[in-house]
N, C-alpha and C positions, 0 to 999 in steps of 0.2 A: 504492500499500500503505499503509495506516495503521501509525505507528510503534507494535511493543510493548515492554511495559514489562519492569523486568528481574524476572530469577526469582528468589525467595525460598523459605524452605524449607515444604515441603509444605502448604498448608492457609491461609497466612500472607498476607497482605496490608500491602507497605509502605507506611509511614506520611510515605514524600515523597509532597510537593504538586505534582511536577515532571511527572502524567504525565495523562492524557484527563480528565475531567468526564464523569460520566453524562446523556446526553441530556436528560433534561430538567427536571437542576438549572440553575441561574443562575449558583451558585455551587457548585465543587468541593467534596466532602465527605470531609474528613479520614478516612484509617483510623487505624484504633489496630494494634498488634503482635499482636494474640491473632489464630486463623484464621476469617474467614469476619467480623468486626466493625468497627465503625464507631467511632472516636473523637469523642463528643459535644462538641463546644467552641462556643466563639461565632461559628466559621467555618463551622458548620453549613450548606450550600449552600439557596439557596432555591427552593421548587418552582418551576416557569413561572405557575402559579396562581395562585399568590403575591404580595402584593405587597413586604411583608416576610416575612423566614423565623421559623418560628413556633419557641420554645425547646422544648426534648423536654427530658423526664428522664433517669435511666441507663438506664432500656429502650428507650430511641427512641418512646418515647407523648409527644405536643404536650403542655406548661404550660399552661394554660387562665389568662393572669395581662392584664396589659394591654399588654404586648410580642407579642402574638399577632397575626401578619402579618394584612394585609387580607386580604379573599377579591376576585377585578376584579371581581366584581359589586356590591361597598361602599364607601362613599365613605372611610367611616368604621369602624374594628373594632369586631362587635358584640360587647358584655361577653360570657360565659358562666358559668353557675353550675358547682359540679362535676364535673357528669353531661354537662358538655357543649352545653347547651340555652341559647338564647340568654337573655339576661335585659334584660328590657323597663326601660331607664332613662333617662336624659338622655341617655347617653353613647353610645347603639344608636346603630347604623352607620346612614347614610341606603343604602337602594334609591337604583340609577342611577335609577330614572325618578320618585323623588321630592324635591322641593323642599327640604323639608325633614324632619327624623322626624315621624312621627302619634304622639301620644299612644298607649297603649292604650285600649282601646272600653271605654264604661262601658254600663250600662242606656243602652238608648233613643241613644246615638250617642257623637262622639269627644266627648272634653276640648276645651279651647281649647286657642289656641296657633298658633305663626304653623306654618302649612302641614297644621293639623290637619282634620280633616272637619266637615264645622259638626256642631252638637251638634243633637240631633234631627234631625237634615238639612236644617233651613230658616232656618241663619244664614247670611248672606255674609258676605264678607272685611271689610266694613267695621259690622260687628255688627248690620245689620239684618236685619231676618228678612222671610220670605217676598221675595225679590227676584233678579231675574234679572239680571245683570250682563253685559252681550252688548259684545265688539269684533270689530271687521269690516273687516277689510281688505281691497283687491281689487286687482289690478293686472292690466291686459289689454294687453300690447303687442304684440300682432300681428293680424293680420285675420281678420274671422269672415263666413265667407259660408254662403250655402244656397239653392237652388235645387230646386223642385220643377213636374214636369212631369206633367199629369192629363188622362187622356183618358178619357170614360166618355159611351156610349151605351145603349138601354132600361134604367133605371133604373126599378122599379115605387115608391120611396120617394126620401129625400134624398141629395145628395149635399154633403157636405162639406169643404173642401183649407183645408191653415192653414200657412205659412211664417213663418218667427219666424226671428229674430239678435239675438243680445245678447252685450255682451263682457263685461260685470258681472252679476250678480242678485244681491240677498241680499234674502230676508222673514224677518221675525221675529213670533211670533202665542206672547204668554204669557198668564200668568191672575195671575202675580204683578206687582208694585210691579218697574217696569223700567227698566233705565239704558242706552242706547243709544248709541256712540260707529262711527258709522259712516263711511266712508273710503273711496272708490273713484274710479280714474284710469285711463283708455283712452285708446288709443293707437294707432295700425299704419294700412297704407294704405289699410282700406276695413271698415266692417259693413254688412253686404247683406244683401235677399233677393230672388229672383226666385219669380214665381209666375205659368205661363201654364197657363188651362185649356180646352178644349174640351171640353164636357158638350151633349148631345142625347137628345131624348127622353126626361125624365125622367118621374115621376108626381109627383113629390114638389118640396121645393123646392131651388136650389141656393146654398148658405152658403160664399164664399171671400176668406180676409182675410190680411193678408200684418203683421207686426209688426217693427220696427226700434227699437233702441234703444243707446246704448253703456252706460249706468250706468242699473238700475232699483233701488228700496230701499221696500218695504213694511213696515211697522210694523203690528202690529193687537193691542192691548193692555186687559187685563179688570182694572185695580189700581187703587188707592189715589190712587198717582203714577204720572207718565212723562215720563221725562229723554229727551231725543234731541238727539246735537250730528251732524250728517251734512255733510257735505263731499262734492260729486260733480263730476268734470271731464272734458271729454269732447276729446279732439283729435285725431281721428280722421278721416283724408284724406278721406271721403266715405261718410258712412253715408246710405244709401241703400234705399229700394224698388220693385220695378219690378210690376206686376199686370196681367196680361193676359189677359180670359176671355171666350171667346167661347159665348152660350148660345141654342140656339134649340128648341122647341118645350116646354116647360117649364109644367109642369101649377099650381105654384101661384109661391111667391114668388122670386127670383134676390136673393139680397143680396151684394156684392162693397164690400169694404174694405181701404185702404193705409193703414199710417200710422208714421211715424219720427220718434225723439224723440230727442235730443242726453242731457237726463239726465230721471229720472222719480223723484218721490219723493213718497209716500201713505201717508197714519196715519190709522184708524181707532179713539178710543179713549173709554172712559166714565170716566177716571180721572178723580178730584176736583182734583188738581193737572195739569197739565199744560204742558210747557216742553218746543218743538224751535224749534232754533237751525240751520238748512238754510240752506246754500252750494251754490249750482247755477253753473259757469263751463262753456260751451260754446265752442270753439276753432274748432267741423266746418262746414263746409256741408250743410245738413240738405236733403234732397231724396227726392219721393213722388212715384211716376208710378202712374196709374190709369187703365188703357182697358177697354170692357167694350162687346160686340156681343151686344145681345139682339135675339130675334124669338118670335115665339107666343107670351107668356106670358100664364099665366092668371091671375097673380096682381100684385104688386109689386114696382117694380127698386127698389133704392136701391141706391147708387153714393157711397161716399166715399173722399176722401183728404187726408193732413194730413201737414202737416211741421212741429213746434215743437222750438224752441231746448232749453229748458226747461220743465219744470209740474212742481208738487208742488200739493197736494191734503192737508188736514188735516179731520177731521171729527172733532168733539169734542162730543159728546151728555151 
């Protein structure tokens, strides 16, 4: 049983602070000695959704001044005008989703300042216009594996099959001046793929491929300048692929490929100025196995298998 307060004259409330507080108040609201009234004092309780109590006038309405409470969703209080509407000023509160307050928008964009949107939507944080600043950090600490098992018979067209496994993959395509900072790390027991295919009586071509990599990064830009700093590290126990294909009665070509790489970096750009600093570290044993049996093929048979620790290609034109 909850304790009950002492009885007083009909319609009146005790001014004692020794009794229960309303559930939605952090501190008790004192009551005056008038029937049903509450004393407006500095001890007025805090609403649960307010960080600090809003002072009130004699009628119990909030007073808009510098001491008004902060809403839970605001980092700092937003000052208001006499009607209670927010005033856009340097002291406006920061929303939780904002790093710092933005100034009010003007025609063509936001005015400058920390945390503000770029003027006209084209100015980067460092003041440069038409620039993309890209920061990529990827870490994979577990195994990545895929299996593909294919059985096909009596097809009038082509048969295409593919299996791929990649721990970390990154791609950036921009038309702006571009600054890229890329950092990729992969570990774990294994990254790999198995593809097994039996394909017969095909009136077209057969194309099977398996690709495995710890880290891949591709940057494609069309700007005045491109600056890239990239670091890739493969520390996976066993990056590997196994491709096994049986093909018979094939009207056209049979193409089978399998490849494994620890770290792969590719870039193509026509920037007037291009700076690339790439570091690749492979600490893994790379394995690639491709087996093909092909019978009664009307076209060509092409088979490839490759294992590479680190590979980088930059095309600047």
